[in-house]
C-alpha positions as a printed Julia matrix, in Angstrom:
755×3 Matrix{Float64}:
  31.96  -30.58  -26.06
  35.3   -31.16  -27.86
  34.51  -28.26  -30.16
  33.83  -26.08  -27.12
  37.27  -26.71  -25.58
  39.01  -26.2   -28.93
  38.85  -22.47  -28.28
  41.57  -20.99  -26.05
  39.2   -18.52  -24.42
  36.72  -21.28  -23.58
  39.49  -23.36  -21.98
  40.52  -20.34  -19.9
  36.92  -19.64  -18.85
  36.38  -23.31  -17.96
  39.56  -23.38  -15.88
  38.51  -20.26  -13.99
  35.07  -21.74  -13.39
  36.63  -24.96  -12.05
  38.95  -23.05   -9.72
  36.1   -20.87   -8.43
  33.93  -23.94   -7.87
  36.68  -25.75   -5.93
  37.48  -22.68   -3.85
  33.83  -22.24   -2.85
  33.4   -25.98   -2.28
  36.3   -26.14    0.2
  35.13  -22.86    1.76
  31.59  -24.16    2.34
  32.63  -27.67    3.45
  33.34  -26.94    7.17
  29.8   -25.56    7.65
  27.96  -28.59    6.22
  27.99  -32.06    7.7
  27.7   -33.75    4.3
  30.81  -31.96    3.0
  32.88  -31.83    6.16
  35.26  -34.51    4.84
  36.52  -31.85    2.39
  37.57  -29.52    5.21
  41.12  -28.2     4.77
  43.48  -27.82    7.76
  43.56  -24.0     7.68
  43.87  -21.7    10.67
  41.41  -19.19    9.21
  39.61  -18.26    6.01
  42.08  -15.64    4.8
  43.43  -17.89    1.98
  39.89  -18.31    0.66
  39.19  -14.57    0.73
  42.4   -13.93   -1.17
  41.59  -16.64   -3.69
  38.09  -15.22   -4.29
  39.55  -11.78   -4.95
  42.22  -13.15   -7.27
  39.73  -15.3    -9.2
  37.37  -12.34   -9.58
  40.17  -10.19  -10.98
  41.29  -12.98  -13.3
  37.71  -13.51  -14.5
  37.31   -9.85  -15.4
  40.76   -9.75  -16.94
  40.16  -12.82  -19.09
  36.84  -11.48  -20.36
  38.28   -8.13  -21.35
  41.3    -9.83  -22.91
  39.3   -12.15  -25.13
  36.16  -10.06  -25.71
  35.24   -6.62  -27.02
  34.59   -4.49  -23.93
  31.55   -2.78  -25.49
  29.62   -6.07  -25.6
  28.63   -5.74  -21.96
  25.69   -8.14  -22.03
  27.74  -10.91  -23.61
  30.6   -10.27  -21.19
  28.32  -10.23  -18.16
  26.71  -13.47  -19.33
  30.15  -15.09  -19.58
  31.07  -13.88  -16.1
  27.88  -15.31  -14.64
  28.47  -18.66  -16.34
  32.0   -18.8   -14.98
  30.73  -18.45  -11.42
  27.48  -20.42  -11.82
  28.66  -23.77  -10.34
  30.35  -21.95   -7.48
  27.23  -19.9    -6.74
  25.14  -23.08   -6.61
  27.53  -24.52   -4.05
  27.51  -21.27   -2.08
  23.7   -21.28   -2.09
  23.72  -24.84   -0.75
  26.14  -23.84    1.98
  24.24  -20.73    3.06
  20.96  -22.66    3.27
  22.62  -25.15    5.62
  24.37  -22.72    7.95
  24.0   -19.25    9.47
  27.72  -18.81   10.08
  28.59  -17.05    6.83
  29.46  -13.36    6.81
  26.65  -11.23    5.38
  28.75  -10.37    2.32
  28.21  -13.89    0.95
  24.38  -13.95    0.91
  24.47  -10.4    -0.47
  26.84  -11.52   -3.22
  24.6   -14.47   -4.02
  21.58  -12.14   -4.17
  23.38   -9.72   -6.49
  24.38  -12.65   -8.72
  20.75  -13.8    -9.01
  19.56  -10.26   -9.76
  22.15   -9.77  -12.51
  21.2   -13.1   -14.04
  17.54  -12.15  -13.89
  18.23   -8.8   -15.55
  19.98  -10.49  -18.46
  17.1   -12.94  -18.91
  14.6   -10.08  -18.68
  16.42   -8.04  -21.34
  16.49  -11.04  -23.64
  12.78  -11.69  -23.06
  11.77   -8.06  -23.67
  13.78   -7.88  -26.91
  12.24  -11.12  -28.09
   8.7    -9.92  -27.37
   9.23   -6.52  -28.96
  10.57   -8.14  -32.1
   7.24   -9.99  -32.51
   4.84   -7.15  -31.91
   4.22   -3.55  -32.84
   3.25   -1.65  -29.7
   0.7     1.12  -29.94
   2.21    4.33  -31.3
   3.7     6.32  -28.44
   6.43    8.27  -30.12
   5.9    11.54  -28.26
   8.99   12.95  -26.64
   8.7    14.51  -23.19
   8.44   17.96  -24.73
   5.81   16.84  -27.22
   3.79   15.18  -24.46
   3.76   18.38  -22.39
   2.73   20.42  -25.42
  -0.02   17.9   -26.25
  -1.51   18.34  -22.78
  -1.81   22.09  -23.22
  -0.91   24.76  -20.72
  -4.38   24.88  -19.06
  -4.25   21.15  -18.29
  -0.72   21.29  -16.89
  -1.55   24.34  -14.77
  -4.64   22.54  -13.51
  -2.6    19.5   -12.43
  -0.1    21.8   -10.71
  -2.87   23.74   -8.98
  -4.7    20.58   -7.85
  -1.44   19.15   -6.49
  -0.78   22.42   -4.66
  -4.23   22.26   -3.07
  -3.51   18.72   -1.86
  -0.16   19.75   -0.39
  -1.55   22.92    1.2
  -4.39   21.0     2.84
  -1.87   18.42    4.05
   0.58   20.91    5.53
  -2.13   22.95    7.27
  -1.82   22.42   11.04
   0.56   19.53   10.35
   1.97   19.53   13.86
  -1.27   20.2    15.72
  -2.32   16.66   16.48
  -0.98   13.47   18.01
  -2.02   10.37   16.07
  -2.7     6.94   17.52
   0.01    4.38   16.63
   2.44    7.1    15.52
   4.6     6.72   18.65
   5.47    3.21   17.47
   7.14    4.77   14.43
   8.39    8.04   15.88
   9.79    6.69   19.12
  11.1     3.36   17.92
  10.85    2.0    14.41
  12.21    4.84   12.26
  15.24    5.41   14.48
  15.8     1.67   14.87
  15.76    1.14   11.11
  18.41    3.77   10.4
  20.49    2.84   13.47
  20.64   -0.78   12.32
  21.57    0.34    8.81
  24.45    2.32   10.32
  25.5    -0.65   12.46
  25.16   -3.06    9.49
  22.68   -5.08   11.5
  20.71   -6.12    8.45
  18.33   -8.41   10.33
  17.47   -5.55   12.64
  16.02   -3.53    9.76
  12.86   -5.59   10.11
  11.27   -3.11   12.48
   7.63   -4.02   11.93
   5.43   -6.83   10.65
   3.87   -4.44    8.1
   6.9    -4.12    7.19
   6.74   -0.3     6.8
  10.2     0.05    5.27
   9.08    2.87    2.98
   7.68    4.75    5.99
  11.03    4.52    7.77
  12.82    5.78    4.66
  10.37    8.58    3.86
  10.24    9.98    7.41
  13.93    9.32    8.07
  15.06   12.93    7.31
  13.4    13.95   10.57
  16.35   12.29   12.34
  18.6    15.05   10.99
  16.82   17.53   13.24
  15.55   15.63   16.27
  16.54   12.66   18.38
  13.39   10.58   18.98
  14.71    9.45   22.37
  14.33   13.02   23.65
  10.64   12.97   22.71
   9.81    9.48   23.84
   6.54    9.17   25.73
   7.44    8.87   29.41
   5.2     6.92   31.75
   5.29    6.56   35.52
   2.3     5.08   37.29
   0.31    5.71   34.11
   1.42    9.34   33.8
   2.35   10.72   30.37
   4.55   13.8    30.4
   4.16   16.83   28.19
   7.27   17.55   26.09
   8.25   21.01   24.88
   8.67   21.35   21.12
   6.51   18.34   20.31
   4.77   20.18   17.45
   8.06   20.91   15.68
   9.11   17.3    16.28
   5.97   16.04   14.56
   6.44   18.38   11.61
  10.06   17.28   11.12
   8.98   13.68   10.54
   5.62   14.22    8.87
   6.68   16.84    6.33
   9.14   14.61    4.36
   6.43   11.95    4.1
   3.89   14.48    2.86
   6.36   15.85    0.3
   7.05   12.37   -1.11
   3.32   11.61   -1.37
   2.74   14.95   -3.14
   5.56   14.29   -5.61
   4.03   10.93   -6.54
   0.55   12.41   -6.93
   0.93   13.78  -10.53
   1.89   10.28  -11.62
  -1.82    9.44  -11.26
  -2.62   12.01  -13.93
   0.17   10.85  -16.25
  -0.84    7.19  -16.13
  -4.54    7.96  -16.41
  -3.9    10.21  -19.42
  -1.92    7.43  -21.07
  -4.7     4.98  -20.26
  -8.01    6.79  -20.79
  -7.21   10.2   -22.23
  -6.9    13.73  -20.97
 -10.57   14.45  -20.19
 -11.09   11.41  -17.95
  -7.7    11.95  -16.32
  -8.46   15.57  -15.42
 -11.84   14.79  -13.85
 -10.46   11.83  -11.91
  -7.43   13.79  -10.73
  -9.64   16.64   -9.46
 -11.65   14.2    -7.33
  -8.56   12.36   -6.11
  -6.53   15.44   -5.15
  -9.37   16.85   -3.05
 -10.33   13.67   -1.23
 -10.39   14.65    2.48
  -9.62   11.1     3.6
  -6.52   10.91    1.37
  -5.34   14.32    2.56
  -5.89   13.19    6.15
  -3.97    9.93    5.86
  -1.07   11.76    4.16
  -0.56   13.73    7.38
   0.1    10.64    9.5
   3.22    8.51    9.82
   1.71    5.14    9.06
   2.09    2.51    6.29
  -1.39    3.36    5.02
  -0.1     6.85    4.17
   2.0     5.41    1.35
   0.0     2.28    0.55
  -2.77    4.27   -1.17
  -0.15    5.81   -3.47
   1.95    2.81   -4.49
  -0.73    0.14   -4.91
  -3.14    2.02   -7.23
  -0.23    3.44   -9.24
   1.15   -0.08   -9.72
  -2.25   -1.21  -10.99
  -2.61    1.74  -13.38
   0.91    1.31  -14.74
   0.23   -2.37  -15.4
  -2.96   -1.54  -17.27
  -1.11    1.08  -19.35
   1.37   -1.65  -20.3
  -1.46   -3.93  -21.38
  -2.86   -1.14  -23.54
   0.33    0.22  -25.1
   2.7    -2.74  -24.99
   5.73   -0.79  -23.77
   7.71   -2.72  -21.19
   8.82    0.42  -19.37
   5.29    0.59  -17.93
   5.49   -3.04  -16.79
   8.84   -2.36  -15.12
   7.44    0.77  -13.47
   4.49   -1.27  -12.25
   6.82   -3.88  -10.75
   8.85   -1.21   -8.96
   5.72    0.44   -7.57
   4.32   -2.91   -6.47
   7.62   -3.71   -4.77
   7.33   -0.42   -2.89
   3.75   -1.31   -1.98
   4.88   -4.64   -0.49
   7.64   -2.81    1.39
   4.89   -0.63    2.83
   2.26   -3.2     3.84
   1.83   -6.86    2.96
  -1.9    -6.42    2.33
  -0.8    -5.11   -1.09
  -0.54   -8.79   -2.1
  -4.21   -8.59   -3.03
  -3.09   -6.69   -6.12
  -1.12   -9.68   -7.39
  -4.23  -11.87   -7.17
  -6.12   -9.28   -9.18
  -3.39   -8.88  -11.8
  -3.5   -12.61  -12.35
  -7.27  -12.31  -12.81
  -6.76   -9.49  -15.32
  -5.5   -12.27  -17.6
  -9.12  -13.41  -18.03
 -10.57   -9.89  -18.06
  -8.22   -8.72  -20.8
  -8.92  -11.62  -23.11
 -12.66  -11.3   -22.57
 -13.04   -7.55  -22.76
 -10.09   -6.12  -24.68
 -11.09   -6.0   -28.38
  -7.54   -6.46  -29.66
  -6.82   -9.57  -27.57
  -9.51  -11.73  -29.17
  -7.46  -11.72  -32.39
  -4.77  -13.8   -30.64
  -5.04  -17.51  -30.08
  -5.67  -18.36  -26.44
  -2.51  -20.44  -26.2
  -0.4   -17.58  -27.59
  -2.07  -15.08  -25.27
  -1.54  -17.27  -22.2
   2.11  -17.83  -23.01
   2.8   -14.14  -23.45
   0.75  -13.12  -20.43
   2.49  -15.58  -18.13
   5.87  -14.42  -19.42
   4.96  -10.79  -18.77
   3.68  -11.69  -15.33
   6.95  -13.49  -14.56
   8.88  -10.35  -15.54
   6.57   -8.28  -13.32
   7.21  -10.63  -10.37
  10.97  -10.46  -10.95
  11.0    -6.64  -10.92
   8.77   -6.61   -7.84
  10.92   -9.02   -5.85
  14.12   -7.3    -6.96
  12.78   -3.97   -5.72
  11.73   -5.61   -2.46
  15.13   -7.27   -2.07
  17.27   -4.23   -2.83
  15.47   -1.86   -0.45
  14.88   -4.28    2.45
  18.27   -5.17    4.01
  16.78   -7.9     6.22
  16.14   -9.91    3.05
  19.81   -9.73    2.09
  20.71  -12.14    4.89
  17.39  -14.01    4.91
  16.14  -14.4     1.32
  13.33  -16.67    2.52
  11.52  -13.48    3.52
  10.73  -13.04   -0.16
   8.35  -15.97    0.24
   7.02  -15.13    3.71
   6.32  -11.6     2.51
   4.28  -12.73   -0.5
   2.73  -16.2    -0.77
   3.05  -16.94    2.93
   2.3   -13.49    4.27
  -0.54  -13.12    6.75
  -2.62  -11.19    4.21
  -2.21  -13.95    1.61
  -2.14  -17.17    3.6
  -5.81  -18.16    3.18
  -5.87  -17.76   -0.59
  -2.29  -18.86   -1.32
  -3.06  -22.62   -1.69
  -5.97  -21.99   -4.08
  -3.94  -19.42   -5.97
  -1.02  -21.83   -6.44
  -3.36  -24.6    -7.57
  -4.89  -22.34  -10.24
  -1.47  -21.27  -11.51
  -0.25  -24.86  -11.59
  -3.38  -25.96  -13.45
  -2.96  -23.25  -16.1
   0.74  -24.07  -16.54
  -0.02  -27.77  -16.8
  -2.76  -27.12  -19.34
  -0.51  -24.74  -21.3
   2.5   -26.98  -21.75
   1.07  -30.47  -21.56
  -2.45  -30.08  -22.89
  -2.07  -27.24  -25.42
  -4.39  -25.0   -23.34
  -7.45  -27.09  -24.18
  -9.11  -26.73  -20.76
  -8.26  -23.05  -20.45
  -9.6   -22.47  -23.95
 -12.88  -24.16  -23.09
 -13.23  -22.01  -19.99
 -12.47  -18.76  -21.82
 -14.76  -19.64  -24.72
 -17.57  -20.28  -22.26
 -16.91  -16.98  -20.45
 -16.74  -15.15  -23.78
 -20.28  -16.21  -24.56
 -21.6   -14.76  -21.31
 -19.18  -11.84  -20.88
 -21.89   -9.19  -21.29
 -24.09  -10.98  -18.76
 -21.11  -11.38  -16.44
 -20.36   -7.64  -16.6
 -24.02   -6.81  -15.92
 -24.04   -9.24  -13.0
 -20.92   -7.73  -11.41
 -22.25   -4.23  -11.99
 -25.56   -5.25  -10.42
 -23.79   -6.67   -7.35
 -21.83   -3.44   -7.0
 -24.88   -1.21   -7.45
 -27.25   -3.26   -5.29
 -24.68   -3.42   -2.5
 -24.28    0.33   -2.55
 -28.04    0.94   -2.63
 -28.62   -1.46    0.24
 -25.98    0.26    2.36
 -27.35    3.7     1.52
 -30.98    2.88    2.34
 -30.05    0.85    5.4
 -28.1     3.86    6.68
 -30.81    6.36    5.85
 -33.33    3.98    7.43
 -31.69    4.11   10.89
 -29.58    1.0    10.19
 -32.53   -1.32   10.68
 -30.88   -4.43    9.17
 -27.23   -3.94   10.12
 -25.74   -1.43   12.55
 -22.61   -0.56   10.56
 -21.15    1.64   13.28
 -21.38   -1.12   15.85
 -19.93   -3.68   13.44
 -17.0    -1.42   12.52
 -16.2    -0.74   16.17
 -14.73   -4.27   16.34
 -13.43   -4.86   12.79
 -11.34   -7.93   13.6
 -14.02   -9.67   15.67
 -16.96   -8.74   13.48
 -17.67  -12.44   12.89
 -19.14  -12.67   16.39
 -21.66   -9.93   15.53
 -22.66  -10.5    11.91
 -23.16  -12.96    9.09
 -21.28  -13.11    5.78
 -23.52  -10.59    3.98
 -23.36   -8.19    6.91
 -19.57   -8.14    6.82
 -19.59   -7.66    3.05
 -22.09   -4.77    3.13
 -20.31   -3.13    6.07
 -17.24   -2.62    3.87
 -19.2    -0.26    1.62
 -20.27    2.01    4.47
 -16.93    3.83    5.05
 -16.38    4.12    1.29
 -19.74    5.56    0.29
 -19.93    8.06    3.13
 -16.19    8.73    3.27
 -16.05   10.2    -0.25
 -17.31   13.59   -1.38
 -20.85   13.83   -2.8
 -19.55   14.05   -6.39
 -17.58   10.81   -6.0
 -20.66    9.29   -4.35
 -22.73   10.27   -7.39
 -20.1     8.96   -9.82
 -19.96    5.6    -8.05
 -23.73    5.22   -8.29
 -23.72    6.13  -11.99
 -20.82    3.86  -12.99
 -22.7     0.5   -13.07
 -25.31    1.92  -15.45
 -22.67    2.5   -18.13
 -21.82   -1.21  -18.0
 -25.29   -1.86  -19.43
 -24.18   -0.23  -22.67
 -23.72   -2.79  -25.44
 -20.01   -3.41  -26.0
 -19.09   -0.94  -23.26
 -15.67   -2.57  -23.17
 -14.74   -0.95  -26.48
 -14.35    2.26  -24.48
 -10.96    2.36  -22.7
 -12.35    4.43  -19.84
 -15.41    2.25  -19.21
 -13.26   -0.85  -19.35
 -10.98    0.71  -16.73
 -13.97    1.55  -14.52
 -15.19   -2.04  -14.87
 -11.78   -3.44  -13.88
 -11.64   -1.19  -10.83
 -15.15   -2.21   -9.79
 -14.07   -5.84  -10.02
 -11.02   -5.02   -7.89
 -13.16   -3.36   -5.21
 -15.5    -6.36   -5.1
 -12.52   -8.72   -4.88
 -11.02   -6.63   -2.07
 -14.26   -6.69   -0.09
 -14.8   -10.4    -0.65
 -11.23  -11.02    0.54
 -11.85   -9.06    3.72
 -15.17  -10.83    4.27
 -13.63  -14.29    3.83
 -10.99  -13.31    6.39
 -13.73  -12.05    8.74
 -12.34   -8.54    8.85
 -14.4    -5.4     8.34
 -12.64   -2.7     6.33
 -12.51    0.49    8.38
 -11.29    3.59    6.56
  -7.58    2.84    7.01
  -7.97   -0.84    6.09
  -9.43    0.09    2.7
  -7.46    3.27    2.04
  -6.29    1.97   -1.37
  -9.93    1.88   -2.51
 -10.44    5.64   -2.16
  -8.25    6.73   -5.11
  -9.81    3.97   -7.23
 -13.27    5.27   -6.29
 -12.23    8.76   -7.41
 -11.09    7.36  -10.77
 -14.32    5.4   -11.27
 -16.33    8.51  -10.41
 -14.27   10.68  -12.75
 -14.88    8.29  -15.64
 -18.61    8.04  -14.85
 -19.05   11.81  -14.63
 -17.21   12.33  -17.91
 -19.49    9.82  -19.64
 -22.52   11.45  -18.04
 -21.5    14.82  -19.49
 -20.87   13.27  -22.89
 -24.23   11.46  -22.81
 -26.06   14.68  -21.93
 -24.36   16.38  -24.84
 -25.05   13.66  -27.42
 -28.44   12.24  -26.5
 -30.19   15.18  -24.94
 -28.7    17.93  -27.08
 -27.3    19.78  -24.08
 -25.27   22.61  -25.53
 -22.08   24.18  -24.24
 -20.7    21.08  -22.55
 -17.79   22.3   -20.41
 -14.25   21.8   -21.64
 -12.18   19.18  -19.78
 -10.29   21.78  -17.76
 -13.46   23.71  -16.94
 -15.35   20.58  -15.86
 -12.4    19.43  -13.76
 -12.08   22.93  -12.25
 -15.71   22.71  -11.13
 -15.01   19.39   -9.39
 -11.82   20.82   -7.9
 -13.73   23.79   -6.52
 -16.37   21.56   -4.9
 -13.68   19.3    -3.48
 -11.77   22.27   -2.08
 -14.95   23.45   -0.35
 -15.21   20.02    1.3
 -11.62   20.33    2.51
 -12.15   23.84    3.87
 -15.15   22.73    5.94
 -13.47   19.57    7.26
 -11.2    20.39   10.22
 -10.35   16.72   10.69
  -9.97   15.33    7.13
  -9.21   11.7     7.99
 -12.51   11.59    9.91
 -14.42   13.15    7.02
 -18.04   12.07    6.58
 -20.15   13.12    3.63
 -23.02   15.55    4.03
 -25.17   12.69    2.69
 -24.57   10.78    5.93
 -27.12   11.6     8.65
 -25.56   13.82   11.33
 -26.05   11.23   14.07
 -23.61    8.84   12.36
 -19.92    8.91   11.5
 -17.57    6.51    9.73
 -14.28    6.74   11.69
 -14.97    4.26   14.48
 -11.24    3.54   14.9
 -10.0     7.1    14.61
  -6.4     8.26   14.91
  -7.03   10.76   17.68
  -8.75   13.81   16.18
  -9.6    16.58   18.64
  -6.84   15.72   21.12
  -4.83   18.87   20.43
  -7.89   21.1    20.46
  -9.1    19.65   23.76
  -5.67   20.09   25.31
  -5.73   23.76   24.31
  -9.12   24.19   26.0
  -7.83   22.54   29.17
  -4.77   24.77   29.11
  -7.05   27.81   29.52
  -8.31   26.59   32.92
  -7.06   28.4    36.03
  -3.95   26.73   37.45
  -3.9    24.32   34.49
  -0.29   23.35   35.3
  -1.43   22.0    38.67
  -4.35   19.99   37.37
  -4.45   16.2    36.96
  -6.56   14.71   34.17
  -7.33   11.18   33.06
  -7.81   10.48   29.34
  -8.58    7.43   27.23
  -5.92    8.33   24.62
  -2.41    9.74   24.77
  -2.85   12.57   22.28
  -4.33   14.98   24.84
  -1.36   14.44   27.17
   1.17   15.47   24.53
  -0.16   19.06   24.5
  -1.64   19.52   27.99
   0.56   21.61   30.29
  -0.66   19.91   33.47
  -0.42   16.32   34.64
  -2.04   13.64   32.49
  -2.59    9.96   33.17
  -3.76    6.86   31.34
  -4.43    3.43   32.73
  -6.67    2.49   35.61
  -4.56    2.65   38.73
  -7.47    3.92   40.79
  -5.53    4.13   44.06
  -2.88    6.4    42.5
  -5.47    8.56   40.74
  -7.35    9.17   43.98
  -4.17    9.74   45.93
  -2.9    12.36   43.47
  -6.22   14.16   43.28
  -7.87   13.55   39.91
  -9.5    16.74   38.62
 -10.91   16.06   35.13
 -11.77   13.12   32.9
 -11.4    13.27   29.09
 -13.29   10.68   27.04
 -13.69   10.13   23.3
 -16.52    8.32   21.58
 -14.32    5.89   19.67
 -12.77    4.56   22.89
 -16.09    3.81   24.61
 -16.21    0.18   23.5
 -12.57   -0.42   24.44
 -12.88    1.17   27.85
 -16.06   -0.78   28.6
 -14.45   -4.1    27.7
 -11.32   -3.4    29.74
 -13.34   -2.37   32.81
 -15.97   -5.11   32.67
 -14.08   -7.49   34.94
 -13.2    -4.7    37.39
 -16.84   -3.66   37.59
 -17.97   -7.25   38.15
 -15.48   -7.72   41.0
 -16.03   -4.2    42.39
 -12.3    -3.4    42.5
 -11.42   -1.17   45.51
 -11.38    2.54   44.63
 -13.08    1.85   41.27
 -13.73    4.93   39.14
 -16.52    4.35   36.62
 -14.86    5.88   33.57
 -17.27    3.91   31.38
 -20.21    6.0    32.61
 -18.73    9.28   31.45
 -19.26    8.48   27.75
 -23.02    8.87   28.12
 -22.92   11.61   30.75
 -24.51   14.96   29.9
 -23.35   18.56   30.33
 -19.58   18.28   29.81
 -17.27   21.14   30.73
 -15.83   21.11   27.21
 -16.94   19.24   24.12
 -15.54   18.93   20.6
 -17.72   17.28   17.98
 -15.43   15.92   15.25
 -16.46   17.57   11.98
 -19.7    18.63   13.66
 -20.99   15.11   14.33
 -22.39   14.72   17.88
 -21.73   10.96   18.04
 -18.05   11.51   17.27
 -16.78   13.56   20.18
 -14.13   14.36   22.74
 -15.55   15.52   26.08
 -14.21   16.78   29.39
 -15.98   16.28   32.72
 -15.19   17.38   36.22
 -14.35   14.32   38.29
 -17.08   13.73   40.82
 -17.98   10.66   42.87
């Protein structure tokens, strides 16, 4: 200690640190009962603000006076140490009072982030000094040349197809739940940013921050208040220019999704090579469900982009050892959490990848288990830091309430049931690592290593048998489980089914919501896991990891008693396309090697064939989010909780009726009202409907269950003037009918109102 103060610069730094600590101590004292005896008799806080500014200037001045200005990391470290005691006191004060100006919690947050960055840089340099990452010396230009012009043109063309399919008729529909974002949340988010109401930027429990940012440019052209759904006695008014309004907010979101799309190809190429990447990208870019969700302003529209990309980037890091991929993964995962908290499932899986990597990655077995655990936990800590930093920086509500970092992750609704078990496992591994030299963890991994082939076969068998059961149950008139009925009430499915029924139901929207080629690839994929030492193939190992993720996702939903409708499992669809791409590539290679099939198509040619078939599916799917495979019997569909397909088309049919402007219709969803030129009502004010002269009734198949439940009490009590809307769903001979994607059980119908 005496040696430390022998240096003039250290004495100056210590003096500045003491002054900063005292200034913050006296500043915090009035707001905390335990420190109130230190309160100074000051009229206001102006002397403190001046002292903070002066001390900050002196701190910078002293550092640049005593140190070489180019040594920025050393200088920043010194600055942080100077203010460390003061920041601890400030943190104590902020936790005990809400009376501090927002600049102080923001300053404290910035201080923690800077400190974390310095620690992260030190950690990365230390790790890189001990290892030799896989060769990846290609410059950007060399990488592009290595892909070849045909491959790059293919990626561009596939991306263009995705965007073209997304922009087609972009304004010609009104989606369920969109009004929450268009009429309230997006405008509220940006208004509160402008007003510096940081707490007010929490506009949803999703939280949907990325949605508000991505669709925000629409505010440059339209004021949402002018397009707000107006209701009087259940009446919803038509608004001129609604199509252009929708396009203004949907188009920026679609553009952002399209710009992220090629990142799938880049990461897949880095992970499993060009051939697998091309086939997977062709299937992904032409997925009708993914095109459909990209058209809608909803957190799920971005969740399917950020979450799988975060997973792929993390796996690329594990393969190549370059920390830029880990940082990219953390940023993408942060964006995923800013989109929807259900993304937390990825963190559980990434922790599980620790076991998968050591068991199935050939290079990892050369490391001692203790060394591997130590490095893996360090890398995971860096990943968490980048994730939380991204979340913090982009979500202003966290600036003034940092505790949301916890309530958005470990204590989020999507994580609450598994959080205790998860924390116990982490604590056990840490305890075993530092106090028991990883003896217990080593025993567990050694045991799993002995049965890893059997374990892979078992997981593959569960995946395959589940798919086959769902397929044959569906083709057999749903004798064992009625998946459509179960999915009609996804959050109360527990009252209708057992554990296995819920688990199997999750596969139904996936298998029949993908194109036939993806369907085929999914069925083939488990068979390649039977191959001895399949894990020596990067692509098969990736397919295995993704299969494990899908099973984990479905088990998580089953444990929480929630059935995964299409939107609830939207992040699974791109993963299914990747699995299918890998399986189809291996099928082609197997045909070539084992069965002497000549003239195996080149990667670009094979991918072009898949792209062509996928484009055909898009062309013959007017409502892409409600897509159902041709392998699904025509009497079924998968979109039991649809987002309002057919509303625009039905409104256009109604608009052709004589005196359409004078007609009054009742509908079970708002979308029809947005485009109908006459009068349109929701609700069940029977007296008003009869008084105003109801002309037509519009019903949709996916609202039958809801309408029946809401009317059950009214029917029982025979409410005066009751109109039996529930009977129109099964009524024959409608005036107009639209079958969604040609499926008769998925319809929108119009009937003349008759007693």
